[in-house]
PDB file of N, CA, C and O in Angstrom:
ATOM      1  N   MET A   1     -55.585  52.673 -28.836  1.00  0.00           N
ATOM      2  CA  MET A   1     -54.880  51.330 -28.008  1.00  0.00           C
ATOM      3  C   MET A   1     -53.474  51.522 -27.671  1.00  0.00           C
ATOM      4  O   MET A   1     -52.716  51.961 -28.536  1.00  0.00           O
ATOM      5  N   ALA A   2     -53.102  51.276 -26.656  1.00  0.00           N
ATOM      6  CA  ALA A   2     -51.686  51.609 -26.375  1.00  0.00           C
ATOM      7  C   ALA A   2     -50.541  50.600 -26.960  1.00  0.00           C
ATOM      8  O   ALA A   2     -50.744  49.410 -26.720  1.00  0.00           O
ATOM      9  N   VAL A   3     -49.640  50.852 -27.523  1.00  0.00           N
ATOM     10  CA  VAL A   3     -48.690  50.096 -27.942  1.00  0.00           C
ATOM     11  C   VAL A   3     -47.984  49.194 -27.183  1.00  0.00           C
ATOM     12  O   VAL A   3     -47.882  47.989 -27.411  1.00  0.00           O
ATOM     13  N   PHE A   4     -47.509  49.800 -26.293  1.00  0.00           N
ATOM     14  CA  PHE A   4     -46.953  49.114 -25.003  1.00  0.00           C
ATOM     15  C   PHE A   4     -47.635  48.962 -23.761  1.00  0.00           C
ATOM     16  O   PHE A   4     -48.205  49.945 -23.288  1.00  0.00           O
ATOM     17  N   SER A   5     -47.659  47.735 -23.097  1.00  0.00           N
ATOM     18  CA  SER A   5     -48.326  47.578 -21.772  1.00  0.00           C
ATOM     19  C   SER A   5     -47.829  48.186 -20.730  1.00  0.00           C
ATOM     20  O   SER A   5     -46.706  48.682 -20.817  1.00  0.00           O
ATOM     21  N   LYS A   6     -48.494  48.259 -19.658  1.00  0.00           N
ATOM     22  CA  LYS A   6     -48.090  48.860 -18.331  1.00  0.00           C
ATOM     23  C   LYS A   6     -46.963  48.261 -18.030  1.00  0.00           C
ATOM     24  O   LYS A   6     -46.002  49.000 -17.814  1.00  0.00           O
ATOM     25  N   GLU A   7     -46.796  46.992 -17.947  1.00  0.00           N
ATOM     26  CA  GLU A   7     -45.675  46.485 -17.380  1.00  0.00           C
ATOM     27  C   GLU A   7     -44.436  46.602 -17.943  1.00  0.00           C
ATOM     28  O   GLU A   7     -43.432  46.794 -17.257  1.00  0.00           O
ATOM     29  N   LEU A   8     -44.413  46.480 -19.434  1.00  0.00           N
ATOM     30  CA  LEU A   8     -43.366  46.761 -20.171  1.00  0.00           C
ATOM     31  C   LEU A   8     -42.808  48.249 -20.072  1.00  0.00           C
ATOM     32  O   LEU A   8     -41.602  48.492 -20.083  1.00  0.00           O
ATOM     33  N   CYS A   9     -43.806  49.228 -19.974  1.00  0.00           N
ATOM     34  CA  CYS A   9     -43.332  50.520 -19.683  1.00  0.00           C
ATOM     35  C   CYS A   9     -42.765  50.754 -18.475  1.00  0.00           C
ATOM     36  O   CYS A   9     -41.769  51.477 -18.440  1.00  0.00           O
ATOM     37  N   ARG A  10     -43.339  50.140 -17.166  1.00  0.00           N
ATOM     38  CA  ARG A  10     -42.548  50.032 -16.026  1.00  0.00           C
ATOM     39  C   ARG A  10     -41.111  49.405 -15.920  1.00  0.00           C
ATOM     40  O   ARG A  10     -40.269  49.745 -15.090  1.00  0.00           O
ATOM     41  N   GLN A  11     -40.953  48.415 -16.910  1.00  0.00           N
ATOM     42  CA  GLN A  11     -39.856  47.901 -16.849  1.00  0.00           C
ATOM     43  C   GLN A  11     -38.651  48.573 -17.460  1.00  0.00           C
ATOM     44  O   GLN A  11     -37.512  48.549 -16.994  1.00  0.00           O
ATOM     45  N   ARG A  12     -39.078  49.219 -18.645  1.00  0.00           N
ATOM     46  CA  ARG A  12     -38.189  50.160 -19.415  1.00  0.00           C
ATOM     47  C   ARG A  12     -37.804  51.322 -18.562  1.00  0.00           C
ATOM     48  O   ARG A  12     -36.683  51.811 -18.425  1.00  0.00           O
ATOM     49  N   LEU A  13     -39.014  51.702 -17.975  1.00  0.00           N
ATOM     50  CA  LEU A  13     -38.634  53.204 -16.916  1.00  0.00           C
ATOM     51  C   LEU A  13     -37.537  52.658 -15.796  1.00  0.00           C
ATOM     52  O   LEU A  13     -36.508  53.288 -15.552  1.00  0.00           O
ATOM     53  N   LYS A  14     -37.834  51.591 -15.241  1.00  0.00           N
ATOM     54  CA  LYS A  14     -36.805  51.092 -14.151  1.00  0.00           C
ATOM     55  C   LYS A  14     -35.433  50.902 -14.725  1.00  0.00           C
ATOM     56  O   LYS A  14     -34.480  51.294 -14.051  1.00  0.00           O
ATOM     57  N   ILE A  15     -35.224  50.350 -15.885  1.00  0.00           N
ATOM     58  CA  ILE A  15     -34.066  50.409 -16.573  1.00  0.00           C
ATOM     59  C   ILE A  15     -33.441  51.644 -16.638  1.00  0.00           C
ATOM     60  O   ILE A  15     -32.321  51.792 -16.149  1.00  0.00           O
ATOM     61  N   TRP A  16     -34.077  52.613 -17.225  1.00  0.00           N
ATOM     62  CA  TRP A  16     -33.586  53.902 -17.650  1.00  0.00           C
ATOM     63  C   TRP A  16     -33.284  54.613 -16.171  1.00  0.00           C
ATOM     64  O   TRP A  16     -32.334  55.397 -16.169  1.00  0.00           O
ATOM     65  N   LEU A  17     -33.793  54.474 -15.271  1.00  0.00           N
ATOM     66  CA  LEU A  17     -33.774  55.207 -13.974  1.00  0.00           C
ATOM     67  C   LEU A  17     -32.754  54.452 -13.469  1.00  0.00           C
ATOM     68  O   LEU A  17     -32.048  55.122 -12.714  1.00  0.00           O
ATOM     69  N   ALA A  18     -32.347  53.144 -13.611  1.00  0.00           N
ATOM     70  CA  ALA A  18     -30.986  52.703 -13.239  1.00  0.00           C
ATOM     71  C   ALA A  18     -29.836  53.253 -13.877  1.00  0.00           C
ATOM     72  O   ALA A  18     -28.825  53.529 -13.232  1.00  0.00           O
ATOM     73  N   ALA A  19     -29.936  53.435 -15.156  1.00  0.00           N
ATOM     74  CA  ALA A  19     -29.093  53.992 -16.128  1.00  0.00           C
ATOM     75  C   ALA A  19     -28.725  55.341 -15.565  1.00  0.00           C
ATOM     76  O   ALA A  19     -27.537  55.562 -15.334  1.00  0.00           O
ATOM     77  N   GLU A  20     -29.722  56.354 -15.300  1.00  0.00           N
ATOM     78  CA  GLU A  20     -29.451  57.531 -14.757  1.00  0.00           C
ATOM     79  C   GLU A  20     -28.619  57.459 -13.377  1.00  0.00           C
ATOM     80  O   GLU A  20     -27.774  58.315 -13.114  1.00  0.00           O
ATOM     81  N   GLU A  21     -28.874  56.518 -12.620  1.00  0.00           N
ATOM     82  CA  GLU A  21     -28.239  56.540 -11.159  1.00  0.00           C
ATOM     83  C   GLU A  21     -26.792  55.925 -11.667  1.00  0.00           C
ATOM     84  O   GLU A  21     -25.857  56.335 -10.979  1.00  0.00           O
ATOM     85  N   ALA A  22     -26.467  55.144 -12.590  1.00  0.00           N
ATOM     86  CA  ALA A  22     -25.204  54.661 -13.034  1.00  0.00           C
ATOM     87  C   ALA A  22     -24.258  55.841 -13.411  1.00  0.00           C
ATOM     88  O   ALA A  22     -23.078  55.857 -13.059  1.00  0.00           O
ATOM     89  N   ILE A  23     -24.905  56.933 -14.224  1.00  0.00           N
ATOM     90  CA  ILE A  23     -24.354  57.956 -14.543  1.00  0.00           C
ATOM     91  C   ILE A  23     -23.990  58.958 -13.522  1.00  0.00           C
ATOM     92  O   ILE A  23     -22.931  59.585 -13.542  1.00  0.00           O
ATOM     93  N   ALA A  24     -24.794  59.067 -12.743  1.00  0.00           N
ATOM     94  CA  ALA A  24     -24.699  60.169 -11.708  1.00  0.00           C
ATOM     95  C   ALA A  24     -23.522  59.602 -10.809  1.00  0.00           C
ATOM     96  O   ALA A  24     -22.735  60.448 -10.386  1.00  0.00           O
ATOM     97  N   THR A  25     -23.326  58.423 -10.501  1.00  0.00           N
ATOM     98  CA  THR A  25     -22.187  57.831  -9.534  1.00  0.00           C
ATOM     99  C   THR A  25     -20.944  57.745 -10.403  1.00  0.00           C
ATOM    100  O   THR A  25     -19.943  57.453  -9.749  1.00  0.00           O
ATOM    101  N   GLY A  26     -20.744  57.919 -11.692  1.00  0.00           N
ATOM    102  CA  GLY A  26     -19.742  57.883 -12.390  1.00  0.00           C
ATOM    103  C   GLY A  26     -19.781  57.844 -13.822  1.00  0.00           C
ATOM    104  O   GLY A  26     -20.005  56.774 -14.387  1.00  0.00           O
ATOM    105  N   GLN A  27     -19.546  59.120 -14.601  1.00  0.00           N
ATOM    106  CA  GLN A  27     -19.713  59.047 -15.774  1.00  0.00           C
ATOM    107  C   GLN A  27     -18.632  58.448 -16.607  1.00  0.00           C
ATOM    108  O   GLN A  27     -18.935  57.753 -17.577  1.00  0.00           O
ATOM    109  N   ARG A  28     -17.267  58.698 -16.258  1.00  0.00           N
ATOM    110  CA  ARG A  28     -16.406  57.776 -16.894  1.00  0.00           C
ATOM    111  C   ARG A  28     -15.206  57.397 -15.949  1.00  0.00           C
ATOM    112  O   ARG A  28     -14.889  58.256 -15.126  1.00  0.00           O
ATOM    113  N   TYR A  29     -14.584  56.357 -15.961  1.00  0.00           N
ATOM    114  CA  TYR A  29     -13.684  55.737 -15.328  1.00  0.00           C
ATOM    115  C   TYR A  29     -12.762  54.866 -16.136  1.00  0.00           C
ATOM    116  O   TYR A  29     -13.137  54.420 -17.220  1.00  0.00           O
ATOM    117  N   GLN A  30     -11.522  54.598 -15.628  1.00  0.00           N
ATOM    118  CA  GLN A  30     -10.388  54.138 -16.140  1.00  0.00           C
ATOM    119  C   GLN A  30      -9.733  52.877 -15.262  1.00  0.00           C
ATOM    120  O   GLN A  30      -9.351  53.119 -14.117  1.00  0.00           O
ATOM    121  N   ILE A  31      -9.618  51.655 -15.758  1.00  0.00           N
ATOM    122  CA  ILE A  31      -8.881  50.703 -14.899  1.00  0.00           C
ATOM    123  C   ILE A  31      -7.750  49.892 -15.649  1.00  0.00           C
ATOM    124  O   ILE A  31      -8.050  49.030 -16.476  1.00  0.00           O
ATOM    125  N   GLU A  32      -6.870  50.096 -15.437  1.00  0.00           N
ATOM    126  CA  GLU A  32      -5.611  49.437 -16.131  1.00  0.00           C
ATOM    127  C   GLU A  32      -5.455  49.784 -17.659  1.00  0.00           C
ATOM    128  O   GLU A  32      -5.357  48.923 -18.533  1.00  0.00           O
ATOM    129  N   GLY A  33      -5.444  51.067 -17.872  1.00  0.00           N
ATOM    130  CA  GLY A  33      -5.442  51.195 -19.285  1.00  0.00           C
ATOM    131  C   GLY A  33      -6.812  51.374 -20.033  1.00  0.00           C
ATOM    132  O   GLY A  33      -6.897  52.071 -21.044  1.00  0.00           O
ATOM    133  N   ARG A  34      -7.740  50.796 -19.556  1.00  0.00           N
ATOM    134  CA  ARG A  34      -9.072  50.511 -20.339  1.00  0.00           C
ATOM    135  C   ARG A  34      -9.905  51.498 -19.451  1.00  0.00           C
ATOM    136  O   ARG A  34      -9.851  51.684 -18.236  1.00  0.00           O
ATOM    137  N   SER A  35     -10.758  52.126 -20.493  1.00  0.00           N
ATOM    138  CA  SER A  35     -11.755  53.315 -19.864  1.00  0.00           C
ATOM    139  C   SER A  35     -13.098  52.713 -20.450  1.00  0.00           C
ATOM    140  O   SER A  35     -13.212  51.962 -21.419  1.00  0.00           O
ATOM    141  N   LEU A  36     -14.253  53.312 -19.487  1.00  0.00           N
ATOM    142  CA  LEU A  36     -15.571  53.247 -19.720  1.00  0.00           C
ATOM    143  C   LEU A  36     -16.378  54.670 -19.764  1.00  0.00           C
ATOM    144  O   LEU A  36     -16.458  55.419 -18.791  1.00  0.00           O
ATOM    145  N   THR A  37     -16.884  54.892 -20.874  1.00  0.00           N
ATOM    146  CA  THR A  37     -17.636  56.078 -20.845  1.00  0.00           C
ATOM    147  C   THR A  37     -19.288  55.728 -21.036  1.00  0.00           C
ATOM    148  O   THR A  37     -19.768  55.128 -21.998  1.00  0.00           O
ATOM    149  N   ARG A  38     -20.041  56.270 -19.847  1.00  0.00           N
ATOM    150  CA  ARG A  38     -21.301  55.864 -20.020  1.00  0.00           C
ATOM    151  C   ARG A  38     -22.072  56.855 -20.633  1.00  0.00           C
ATOM    152  O   ARG A  38     -21.604  57.989 -20.736  1.00  0.00           O
ATOM    153  N   ALA A  39     -23.355  56.550 -21.117  1.00  0.00           N
ATOM    154  CA  ALA A  39     -24.184  57.535 -22.181  1.00  0.00           C
ATOM    155  C   ALA A  39     -24.249  58.708 -21.663  1.00  0.00           C
ATOM    156  O   ALA A  39     -23.736  58.949 -20.570  1.00  0.00           O
ATOM    157  N   ASP A  40     -24.889  59.604 -22.374  1.00  0.00           N
ATOM    158  CA  ASP A  40     -25.107  60.873 -21.984  1.00  0.00           C
ATOM    159  C   ASP A  40     -26.276  61.122 -21.262  1.00  0.00           C
ATOM    160  O   ASP A  40     -27.383  60.708 -21.607  1.00  0.00           O
ATOM    161  N   LEU A  41     -26.038  61.824 -20.215  1.00  0.00           N
ATOM    162  CA  LEU A  41     -27.350  62.223 -19.353  1.00  0.00           C
ATOM    163  C   LEU A  41     -28.542  62.760 -20.102  1.00  0.00           C
ATOM    164  O   LEU A  41     -29.682  62.348 -19.886  1.00  0.00           O
ATOM    165  N   TYR A  42     -28.260  63.656 -20.954  1.00  0.00           N
ATOM    166  CA  TYR A  42     -29.226  64.222 -21.775  1.00  0.00           C
ATOM    167  C   TYR A  42     -30.194  63.126 -22.327  1.00  0.00           C
ATOM    168  O   TYR A  42     -31.416  63.157 -22.177  1.00  0.00           O
ATOM    169  N   ASP A  43     -29.445  62.081 -23.035  1.00  0.00           N
ATOM    170  CA  ASP A  43     -30.385  61.239 -23.798  1.00  0.00           C
ATOM    171  C   ASP A  43     -30.980  60.212 -22.969  1.00  0.00           C
ATOM    172  O   ASP A  43     -31.974  59.601 -23.363  1.00  0.00           O
ATOM    173  N   VAL A  44     -30.400  59.963 -21.763  1.00  0.00           N
ATOM    174  CA  VAL A  44     -31.057  59.147 -20.614  1.00  0.00           C
ATOM    175  C   VAL A  44     -32.372  59.783 -20.227  1.00  0.00           C
ATOM    176  O   VAL A  44     -33.419  59.143 -20.125  1.00  0.00           O
ATOM    177  N   ARG A  45     -32.257  61.070 -20.021  1.00  0.00           N
ATOM    178  CA  ARG A  45     -33.479  61.930 -19.596  1.00  0.00           C
ATOM    179  C   ARG A  45     -34.596  61.855 -20.578  1.00  0.00           C
ATOM    180  O   ARG A  45     -35.787  61.755 -20.284  1.00  0.00           O
ATOM    181  N   LYS A  46     -34.066  61.917 -21.823  1.00  0.00           N
ATOM    182  CA  LYS A  46     -35.066  62.001 -22.805  1.00  0.00           C
ATOM    183  C   LYS A  46     -36.136  60.509 -22.832  1.00  0.00           C
ATOM    184  O   LYS A  46     -37.357  60.412 -22.958  1.00  0.00           O
ATOM    185  N   GLU A  47     -35.176  59.584 -22.675  1.00  0.00           N
ATOM    186  CA  GLU A  47     -35.727  58.197 -22.565  1.00  0.00           C
ATOM    187  C   GLU A  47     -36.543  57.992 -21.387  1.00  0.00           C
ATOM    188  O   GLU A  47     -37.479  57.193 -21.363  1.00  0.00           O
ATOM    189  N   LEU A  48     -36.177  58.740 -20.372  1.00  0.00           N
ATOM    190  CA  LEU A  48     -37.092  58.618 -18.996  1.00  0.00           C
ATOM    191  C   LEU A  48     -38.521  59.305 -19.336  1.00  0.00           C
ATOM    192  O   LEU A  48     -39.585  58.738 -19.088  1.00  0.00           O
ATOM    193  N   GLU A  49     -38.421  60.710 -19.985  1.00  0.00           N
ATOM    194  CA  GLU A  49     -39.567  61.393 -20.465  1.00  0.00           C
ATOM    195  C   GLU A  49     -40.226  60.290 -21.397  1.00  0.00           C
ATOM    196  O   GLU A  49     -41.366  59.964 -21.067  1.00  0.00           O
ATOM    197  N   TYR A  50     -39.774  59.767 -22.327  1.00  0.00           N
ATOM    198  CA  TYR A  50     -40.563  59.015 -23.357  1.00  0.00           C
ATOM    199  C   TYR A  50     -41.253  58.043 -22.674  1.00  0.00           C
ATOM    200  O   TYR A  50     -42.480  58.060 -22.770  1.00  0.00           O
ATOM    201  N   TRP A  51     -40.688  57.142 -21.959  1.00  0.00           N
ATOM    202  CA  TRP A  51     -41.280  55.891 -21.213  1.00  0.00           C
ATOM    203  C   TRP A  51     -42.189  56.379 -20.218  1.00  0.00           C
ATOM    204  O   TRP A  51     -43.168  55.646 -20.073  1.00  0.00           O
ATOM    205  N   ALA A  52     -42.159  57.430 -19.465  1.00  0.00           N
ATOM    206  CA  ALA A  52     -43.059  57.997 -18.635  1.00  0.00           C
ATOM    207  C   ALA A  52     -44.496  58.392 -19.341  1.00  0.00           C
ATOM    208  O   ALA A  52     -45.622  58.278 -18.857  1.00  0.00           O
ATOM    209  N   GLY A  53     -44.213  58.758 -20.292  1.00  0.00           N
ATOM    210  CA  GLY A  53     -45.421  59.247 -21.176  1.00  0.00           C
ATOM    211  C   GLY A  53     -46.183  58.024 -21.723  1.00  0.00           C
ATOM    212  O   GLY A  53     -47.409  57.928 -21.672  1.00  0.00           O
ATOM    213  N   LYS A  54     -45.429  57.178 -22.203  1.00  0.00           N
ATOM    214  CA  LYS A  54     -45.821  55.863 -22.684  1.00  0.00           C
ATOM    215  C   LYS A  54     -46.678  55.044 -21.489  1.00  0.00           C
ATOM    216  O   LYS A  54     -47.726  54.421 -21.655  1.00  0.00           O
ATOM    217  N   LEU A  55     -46.025  55.200 -20.398  1.00  0.00           N
ATOM    218  CA  LEU A  55     -46.743  54.591 -18.945  1.00  0.00           C
ATOM    219  C   LEU A  55     -48.057  55.512 -18.542  1.00  0.00           C
ATOM    220  O   LEU A  55     -49.045  55.065 -17.960  1.00  0.00           O
ATOM    221  N   ALA A  56     -47.894  56.760 -18.924  1.00  0.00           N
ATOM    222  CA  ALA A  56     -49.167  57.428 -18.562  1.00  0.00           C
ATOM    223  C   ALA A  56     -50.186  57.128 -19.611  1.00  0.00           C
ATOM    224  O   ALA A  56     -51.364  57.194 -19.260  1.00  0.00           O
ATOM    225  N   GLU A  57     -49.857  56.745 -21.092  1.00  0.00           N
ATOM    226  CA  GLU A  57     -50.954  56.390 -21.947  1.00  0.00           C
ATOM    227  C   GLU A  57     -51.417  55.017 -21.703  1.00  0.00           C
ATOM    228  O   GLU A  57     -52.599  54.792 -21.959  1.00  0.00           O
ATOM    229  N   ALA A  58     -50.726  54.110 -21.275  1.00  0.00           N
ATOM    230  CA  ALA A  58     -51.247  52.959 -20.797  1.00  0.00           C
ATOM    231  C   ALA A  58     -52.151  52.915 -19.526  1.00  0.00           C
ATOM    232  O   ALA A  58     -53.077  52.118 -19.377  1.00  0.00           O
ATOM    233  N   GLU A  59     -51.819  53.750 -18.738  1.00  0.00           N
ATOM    234  CA  GLU A  59     -52.746  53.876 -17.506  1.00  0.00           C
ATOM    235  C   GLU A  59     -53.905  54.657 -17.810  1.00  0.00           C
ATOM    236  O   GLU A  59     -54.909  54.450 -17.129  1.00  0.00           O
ATOM    237  N   SER A  60     -53.940  55.509 -18.706  1.00  0.00           N
ATOM    238  CA  SER A  60     -54.887  56.378 -18.958  1.00  0.00           C
ATOM    239  C   SER A  60     -56.117  55.290 -19.748  1.00  0.00           C
ATOM    240  O   SER A  60     -57.257  55.138 -19.307  1.00  0.00           O
ATOM    241  N   GLU A  61     -55.615  54.674 -20.876  1.00  0.00           N
ATOM    242  CA  GLU A  61     -56.308  53.551 -21.576  1.00  0.00           C
ATOM    243  C   GLU A  61     -56.860  52.555 -20.491  1.00  0.00           C
ATOM    244  O   GLU A  61     -58.024  52.173 -20.616  1.00  0.00           O
ATOM    245  N   GLU A  62     -56.259  52.203 -19.654  1.00  0.00           N
ATOM    246  CA  GLU A  62     -56.708  51.252 -18.809  1.00  0.00           C
ATOM    247  C   GLU A  62     -57.818  51.844 -17.822  1.00  0.00           C
ATOM    248  O   GLU A  62     -58.681  51.136 -17.302  1.00  0.00           O
ATOM    249  N   GLN A  63     -57.705  53.149 -17.633  1.00  0.00           N
ATOM    250  CA  GLN A  63     -58.894  53.993 -16.567  1.00  0.00           C
ATOM    251  C   GLN A  63     -59.970  54.260 -17.544  1.00  0.00           C
ATOM    252  O   GLN A  63     -61.078  53.899 -17.147  1.00  0.00           O
ATOM    253  N   ASN A  64     -59.933  54.837 -18.806  1.00  0.00           N
ATOM    254  CA  ASN A  64     -61.082  55.528 -19.438  1.00  0.00           C
ATOM    255  C   ASN A  64     -61.166  55.017 -20.708  1.00  0.00           C
ATOM    256  O   ASN A  64     -61.725  55.724 -21.546  1.00  0.00           O
ATOM    257  N   GLY A  65     -60.651  53.740 -21.103  1.00  0.00           N
ATOM    258  CA  GLY A  65     -60.740  53.172 -22.607  1.00  0.00           C
ATOM    259  C   GLY A  65     -59.876  53.922 -23.360  1.00  0.00           C
ATOM    260  O   GLY A  65     -60.087  53.799 -24.567  1.00  0.00           O
ATOM    261  N   GLY A  66     -58.911  54.711 -23.047  1.00  0.00           N
ATOM    262  CA  GLY A  66     -57.983  55.203 -23.924  1.00  0.00           C
ATOM    263  C   GLY A  66     -58.089  56.758 -24.378  1.00  0.00           C
ATOM    264  O   GLY A  66     -57.278  57.370 -25.073  1.00  0.00           O
ATOM    265  N   TYR A  67     -59.104  57.165 -23.899  1.00  0.00           N
ATOM    266  CA  TYR A  67     -59.570  58.512 -24.162  1.00  0.00           C
ATOM    267  C   TYR A  67     -58.995  59.527 -23.111  1.00  0.00           C
ATOM    268  O   TYR A  67     -58.996  59.348 -21.893  1.00  0.00           O
ATOM    269  N   ILE A  68     -58.554  60.508 -23.709  1.00  0.00           N
ATOM    270  CA  ILE A  68     -58.231  61.669 -22.807  1.00  0.00           C
ATOM    271  C   ILE A  68     -59.482  62.635 -22.910  1.00  0.00           C
ATOM    272  O   ILE A  68     -59.907  63.188 -23.925  1.00  0.00           O
ATOM    273  N   ARG A  69     -59.952  62.705 -21.662  1.00  0.00           N
ATOM    274  CA  ARG A  69     -61.172  63.585 -21.689  1.00  0.00           C
ATOM    275  C   ARG A  69     -60.797  64.965 -21.454  1.00  0.00           C
ATOM    276  O   ARG A  69     -60.213  65.257 -20.410  1.00  0.00           O
ATOM    277  N   ALA A  70     -61.091  65.894 -22.376  1.00  0.00           N
ATOM    278  CA  ALA A  70     -61.192  67.285 -22.455  1.00  0.00           C
ATOM    279  C   ALA A  70     -62.333  67.715 -22.677  1.00  0.00           C
ATOM    280  O   ALA A  70     -63.173  67.122 -23.354  1.00  0.00           O
ATOM    281  N   TYR A  71     -62.498  68.886 -22.081  1.00  0.00           N
ATOM    282  CA  TYR A  71     -63.918  69.614 -22.178  1.00  0.00           C
ATOM    283  C   TYR A  71     -63.776  71.220 -22.691  1.00  0.00           C
ATOM    284  O   TYR A  71     -62.910  71.965 -22.233  1.00  0.00           O
ATOM    285  N   HIS A  72     -64.556  71.550 -23.500  1.00  0.00           N
ATOM    286  CA  HIS A  72     -64.474  72.932 -24.185  1.00  0.00           C
ATOM    287  C   HIS A  72     -65.549  73.692 -23.813  1.00  0.00           C
ATOM    288  O   HIS A  72     -66.633  73.110 -23.823  1.00  0.00           O
ATOM    289  N   PHE A  73     -65.528  74.895 -23.472  1.00  0.00           N
ATOM    290  CA  PHE A  73     -66.673  75.624 -22.989  1.00  0.00           C
ATOM    291  C   PHE A  73     -66.184  77.153 -23.490  1.00  0.00           C
ATOM    292  O   PHE A  73     -65.037  77.602 -23.495  1.00  0.00           O
ATOM    293  N   VAL A  74     -67.405  77.788 -23.901  1.00  0.00           N
ATOM    294  CA  VAL A  74     -67.430  79.154 -24.173  1.00  0.00           C
ATOM    295  C   VAL A  74     -67.986  79.999 -22.981  1.00  0.00           C
ATOM    296  O   VAL A  74     -69.134  79.836 -22.568  1.00  0.00           O
ATOM    297  N   PRO A  75     -67.187  80.836 -22.490  1.00  0.00           N
ATOM    298  CA  PRO A  75     -68.033  81.586 -21.418  1.00  0.00           C
ATOM    299  C   PRO A  75     -68.824  82.700 -22.236  1.00  0.00           C
ATOM    300  O   PRO A  75     -68.409  83.218 -23.272  1.00  0.00           O
ATOM    301  N   ARG A  76     -69.946  82.964 -21.648  1.00  0.00           N
ATOM    302  CA  ARG A  76     -70.917  84.003 -22.268  1.00  0.00           C
ATOM    303  C   ARG A  76     -71.343  85.189 -21.227  1.00  0.00           C
ATOM    304  O   ARG A  76     -71.536  84.781 -20.082  1.00  0.00           O
ATOM    305  N   ASP A  77     -71.470  86.192 -21.376  1.00  0.00           N
ATOM    306  CA  ASP A  77     -71.804  87.503 -20.740  1.00  0.00           C
ATOM    307  C   ASP A  77     -73.379  87.636 -20.911  1.00  0.00           C
ATOM    308  O   ASP A  77     -73.801  88.015 -22.004  1.00  0.00           O
ATOM    309  N   ILE A  78     -73.989  87.435 -20.207  1.00  0.00           N
ATOM    310  CA  ILE A  78     -75.613  87.312 -20.236  1.00  0.00           C
ATOM    311  C   ILE A  78     -76.174  88.713 -19.412  1.00  0.00           C
ATOM    312  O   ILE A  78     -77.382  88.903 -19.271  1.00  0.00           O
TER     313      ILE A  78
END
């Protein structure tokens, strides 16, 4: 069972995509002696990967009951 719903995963992914865009348009700036430094892009990308994975888990569960189907076979030379 997925811990997070698809909607929550999509919301979080959207938030982190917006954060990545904000960092891309200006990592640090200063106004009247006050400065703002945004989060590290590396950390934001890790969060993007995390939420993308959780979204894939939630979608997988919806499609096939939460099981990731994998097949194993042994080739034989006859």
